[in-house]
N, C-alpha and C positions, 0 to 999 in steps of 0.2 A: 523840662521834654524828653520824653522817649525817643529817642536817638534809634531805636530800632522797629522798624513800623512792623517786620513781621511778627510780631509777638502781640500785635492789638490782637483785639478778640473777634472784630469785625473788621471786616475791611469795606473801603467807599465802590470797590470795583470801576474806580475812574483813576488816570490818570494825575500825578501832581511834580513840582517843581521840587527835584530836588533839592536845591537850596534851600526850598522852607523845612524841608524835614529835618536836614543836617545841614545847616550852616556852615560847618568846617570846612565842607570843602567848596571852594570858590569858583572851581572851573571843574563841577565832574565830568565825568565824559559823558553821558549822559542826561539829558536834560528832565525826561521823563521819567518816572517810574511808575507801576502801579499797583497798590499797596491790597496784600493779599494774607486772607484769613486762616491763621491756624487752628483752629475749631477740628477736633477730630474727626474724623468721617465717622459714623456708625455703621457696624458690620453689614454688609448686603445680603439681603437673603435670594438674591437671584440663583447664586451659585447653586446651591444644594438642590433649590429646584430644577435648574437643566441637568442636573445629576442623576436626580429621581427620574426625571425623564427621557432619559440616555437608556436606564438600565429598564425602563419598562418597556422602549423599542425594542432593545436587545430580546428581551423574554418574548416579546412579539413574534418577532424574525423566527428567533429560535424554535418555538412552538409551529410557524406557519412550515419552515425547512424539515423537522421530522415527519409532520402530517403530512408530506409531499412526497418524503421517500417511502413513506410505508403506503401511503396509495399508489405510487410509483409500480412498488414490490409484489401486492397483490395483485395488479394487474396484467406484469409479467409471468408466462409460462416457465419461467426459468427461474431456479433455486437463487438466494442472494450470492450465494458461492460464485455461481454464473456469470451472476449479471456483474459482479466485479472483477471478474478475472480479466476483463479486457482493460482494465484500469488500472491494477497491480501490475509495478512491472517490479520483480524477484529480482536480487542480483545475483545471484548465484551461478557461478561458472563452473564449467564441467573440467574435471582434471584427466587431462590426457592420459593415460595407463598401456600399458604392453603383457597383456596374460590370457591364459586358453580359458576361455569361457567352461565355467563348474559345471558338472554334471546334476542336472537337475527334473525330476517328474513328478509332475503332477494332475490333477483332477480339476478340469476347467467347470464352469459354472453350468455346464449340461451334465456334468457326469461323467464327459471323455476323459482319459488318461491324456496328457501330451509330454513329451520330454523337449528340453532346447535344441537337442540333435536333430529333432523334427525338421526346424528351422535352417541347416547349413546350407549355405548359399542363399540365404537370405539379408540383409542387413533388421537386424532385433535388438529394440531397447525392451528391456525388461526394466519395468518398474515398481517397485514395492512400496504399498501403500496399504491404508486401514481408512475404515469409515469416520473414525472420531477423529482423525489426522486432520486441523483447518489450512495447513499445504498442503495436503493431498489436494482435498475439495477444489482449492483454490486451481492449481494445475490440469484436473482435469479434462476441463473444456479445449484449456489449448492443445494439451496430448490430441482431442480427437480430430481436433480441425489439423491440424500438421497429417495423424494419421490418413483422414481422407487425401490431402494432397500427392500422398506419395506411395501410397497403397499398391497400386497400379506401378514401381518403379521398382520393386522388389524388396519396400519396407516393411517390416511387423510390429507391433507394440504387446507387448504381453504384459497383462500388470498382475502380479502377485498379491494378491489380499493377506493381511499377516495376519490371521488370528481371529477372526470376525465368526462370528454365526452367519451360518448360509441364509436364511433369511434376508438378515441385515446386507448382506452383497446384493443379491439381487435386487430389493427395492435398493438399492444405491444406483445399481444399472440402468433403473428404469426413471428414475427422477433424474439422472445425467445422461440417458440416450447413449450408453456408450455401445462400441461396436466390433472395438477389438478385441481378441479375447482375453478375457479373466479367466484366472485360476486361483483355486483357492488352498492355501497352507493351514491348517488348524492347530498343525503343530509346529509352525515358526522353521523350518527346514529350510527356505531360502534366507532369511535371515542370520538366523544362529549357525547355519551352515556350510552352505552353497556359496555366498556373500559375506559371510561374515560382518556384517555392519547390525547395527541396535539402533541406526537413525533413519526414520520415516518423513518425509521421504526420499527413498533414494533410488537413482536409476543409473544402468546401464548397458551401453551400446556394443553390441558385438558386431563385429564384421560379417563378409560370407563366407571368410577364412574361420570362424569362429575365434576369433581372439574378439577380447574386452578392447575395445580402445578410448574409450571416453567415461567417465563415471562423474556423478551428481550427486551430493548428497546438500539434501534441500530441493524447494521448489524448483519448475522449469519453466521459463516463459519464451515465447515466441521467438525473440529475437534469438538466445541463447539457441534453440533448436536449427532455427534458417542460418545461422552463422557457423556450426559446427557438426552439426549432421546432414545434409547435403552434399559435401564432401566425399562422406564415406558412400552412399547411396550410391554412388556415380561410378565410384572404384568396380574393376572389372563387371563392368555390364555386358 
């Protein structure tokens, strides 16, 4: 007699008296047992099919998302950088500094020469940027919005372009609808001599007395502007 019932090739799928299977146990704990088969199960094909179907659904969903984003951008009057500006949260925090604003005179996009000294008595944010610089593009809509809110409080933004051709700068101003002054710096005077920085974008906030109070290296977001600049604007009004 085979006293190991699970070694059978086939099972009856019915219960049996334990004593009938293994007479050695006169008082088994369980009176009835089921005989089970040890036939090795064949590999199932359902898992590969499920994985294949899931992969197909992911491809379809990705294609739909890409087509939808392209459709939305094509219908928007703003550039992709402007569309993402409100969604991107830059982490750059300004450094509090204290030094006299450098002398800087350049020609603006209209061909008129200006100097930082012309803005004495106002709070000026000097932004050093370039048309090829992604974070420069990202922050421009934010700077324009902040300028619109505070321009009547003695606040000014001077955006100094770092060496781009005039035609590229003018097209950039048109695309981004910028209304604050933009100066042209074809010989890199602002970055190499006045503010001595190689980083773009870089921004400097000058108070009404001509003292540089804040310095950003990298993109600016609205949260940082609202946190640090209005208090300087309100001084000595």
